[in-house]
Every structure is written in C-alpha cells, then in structure tokens.
N, C-alpha and C positions, 0 to 999 in steps of 0.2 A: 383624580384627572386635575394634573397643574394648574394652578392659574397665578393672579400678579404674583410680579417679581418681588422676595423678601431680598435676596440679595441683590446688589449691581454696581460692581465694581467697573472703572475705566481707566487704564494707564497707571494703576495703581504700582507705585514704586515705593522701597526701602530700605534702607543700607543703614550702614553701624559703622562708627569710624574704628581704629584700629591702630590704633597710636596715627600719625600722620598719615596713612590711607584709610581708606573706605571701601569696606566690604559690600557691595550691592548683591542683597540677598533677593527680594522681588525684582522682576525687572517684567515690567510695563504688562501686568498684569490685568486680564478683560475677562472677570466670573459670574455669569449669572445662578442666580437658583430660585426658581420659581415656588409658589406656594404651594405646600402637599408636596414635592420632590423629595426622595432620599439620594443623596448624592453622597459620594465616597471620593477622598482628596487624598490620590494616590502617589506616595515619593518615600525613596529611599532615605537616611540618614543624610544629615545638611540639603537636602532638596529645596527647603524652605517653605517646608510643610508647616510645622511650629510658628514659624514667624506668619505665616498666612493665617493661622488659626486664630492669634493672637489678636492680627489687625482685624475679622469679623466678631470676632467676641471682645470688640472695643479694650482689648486689654494692653492694645499698642496702636500707638499714632503712625500712620502712612507720612513718605515725605511728599510723594506728588501721585495727582490725580486725584480721582473722586472716588467714594463708596456711600452707599443708601441702602440702611437696612430697616426696611417695613416703610422706607418714603422719607426717613428722615437722613438730613445729610450726615453723617458721622464725619465724614474730613474738617466739621466745621464747628463741630461739637466740643465746650468744654471738659476741664475732669470731672466739674459734677453732673454735668448733662451724661458722661460718658459710665457714670455708676450710677446714676435712674437706669438708663439705656441696658446696662449690664443684669439691670436686678429685675425691671418688670417686662424684657424684650427677650433674650435668651435664658435657654436652660441650660445650663453645663454639664457636661458627664466626663470625666476624667481615670485615666486610667487606676489611677489608686486612692477613687472614691472621696479622698478630700472629706471625707467625715471627722467628726470632733467623737475622739474617743471618748470622752466624759459624759456627752450627752448620748440618750439612750434613740433607737431608730426612729420615734415620733418627733423628737426633739430637734434633730438632726434633718428631717422630712420637714418639718413649718417652718425653718428656722429664714429663709429668704421671705416668706409672709408676715414671720414678726418683724422683724428689717422693716417692710413696707407700713409698719404702725398698727395690723389686724391686732385684733385682741386671741388670745391664746385658743378660748372652747370655739371660736367661729374656724379660729385653722386648723385644728383638728376634726371641723368638721368638713372644711374644704378639699381636706387630705383623705378622708375613709375613702370615698370613692377608688380611690387610686391608690390606696394602700391594698384594699380588697382583689384589686384587679393583679396586682405584683403578688398577692401571695404575701404580704406583711404582717397581714392581720392577728396571727395568732405571735407577732415579734417586736410588738409596740414597744415594747419594757426593755426589749436586749438592747446590750451596749455592744459596737461594730465587732469588737473582742470575739464575742459570742456567737457571730454569722460567720460562714465560711465565702469564700470569696465572693461568689454569684448570687448570693444574699446581698453582702456588702454594697453589690454592683448595681441590683434593685430599686436599695434605698438611695444608690445616690438619681436612679434615676427617676422615681417619687419624688425623689427631691424637688429635682427640674419640672417632672411636670403637673407639680401643684401649682407652680407659678403662673401654670397656664400662656406659656413663651411664644412667641413669634415662629423661632428657631431651636430645636436640638441642637447643641455643638456639641459632639462627642470626640475627644483625643482618644485614642486605641484603648476603646471602651476593653478589649478584651484581652490587651498587651497582659495583664498580671493575672489572667483566668489560666487553668487546665481547658484542652479541649474543649471537655463535659459540658465546662461551666461557662463557655465561649460561645459556643451552639445556641444554647438556651440564651443567653442574652442577642446573641443575637437575632433568633426568631423572637425577641419579644421585642425589638427594633424593625422587624419584617410587622408586625401585628401593630406597632404603634405607627410604622407607615401608612399600614391601612385604613387607619381610622382618620387618616388626613392631616396627621402629624409633618414640617418641615423636619428633616435631619441632615445633617451634616456632617459627615464621619471624617477624623484623620487616623491613616495607618498608612502603613508601610507595607502590610500583607493584601497579595493579590487575593487570597484565598478569604479574606475578609473582607475584603472590596467587592467581592461579587455579590455577595448580598444585596448591596447599595442596586438601585434602579439603573444608575449612571455614574460612570467614572469620569472621573478626571484626575491623567497626571499632571505631575509636578518634578521638575527636573532642574537643577541650577536655576533655580528662582524665576524658570520659565512654564508655563501650561502651553503644555507643546499637543494635545493630543486630547481627544475626548472622544468617550466609545462608551456603545452598551456593556455593562457587566455583563459576561456571558455563564 
C-alpha cells in the first residue's frame, strides 16, 4: 500500500542554453510518487526523461518550481547537501551497471557504505542478507568481467539496496541485457516492490514499463498522461 509522498514536483522547468537560444527541456512538470509505488517514466529519445531522471536523482538542478524528496526541499539544497542526499536517500541502478572493474563484487556493493564512513566488516555484514537474496553469495570475490550481464545488474541492484535508500532510481535497467536476463531483472524489481521498496524506472520501452504498477508518459518535456500499466 502506497504511503506518504517520496517525490513531490510542482511546476518544474528546466532548460539549457544552446548558443544564444534556450532549449526548454522540461515544461511545468507536476509529478508525485508515494512510498511503496513502482512507477515507470516512459518516453522516446529526446522526450526529457533523462533530464527528469537527473533532477529526481539530485544530479542536476531545476530552473524553477519545487522538488521535495522525502520532505527535503531539493530545490533549495546546495551541492554539498545534494551529495549527501544522493548517497543516503537514492539507490541508483544504471543501464551499464557503473561497476568498478578492478573491484570484486563485494567491494563494489559495499562502496556506498564505506563512503558514509562505515568500517569494512560492518559494511560486509550489512550487505550479506541482500547478496544472499540476489543470489550473489558465491560471487563475492569475482570481478565484473567474470559475470554475465544479468549478474552485473544484480550487483548494481545489491549496491543500491544496501544503502537502504528511500528511492530506487533505475535508468533503462534492462537496456544492456538480452531478453531472458532482462526479464529476470524485471521479476526482481517486482519482488523488491512487493517488499515495500519505492522504485522509479526510466525507460523508452512500453513492454518494460508494463512491469510497473503505474506508468507516466513524457513527450517533449511534458507529462501528458498517466495510466495504469497493463
């Protein structure tokens, strides 16, 4: 059951200067996500979905409007605060995994906890249950190059989950996977949603968006439709 608001965006606009012109990428976005929801943001290339994701993930700033994340006014936050919010409140899952190739599975997964100042043994203990749930317990000493694409994405998901974030933010999480591995990752997202995690997934693929309980469409920088995924 969805609870309090995790994301609240009101009249959010974002543009970029292109020479003497300004390209308006996001136009008066109003968007909410409640705790426990699994929402897909669906849009074609150039629709503004990546810019919206960057603002949701506190990796870019908005020009006007307001954005609250778990009650924190992101639109007023300074860069130092945004770094802390990214590390504590958001678990990122990227299309190309963003794993450090010279690190083992365990080292990649515990990295955000070490960045918070947790000691290594405590971080490893903290992540054991997540790694077991994701079938990674026998892979802790492997390097990313020794894993399949689906396994690498599970490592990325484990890294995100171990931080116990308010929000899991997934950018085209199946984009680099074959259909079978992609389906396994989406089944895992469904499981995580059933466990109460709040998930926002960015995708251009309607078949991927259908796995979410709710789909928001974005075209030309505007959210123009909300519908139940079918």
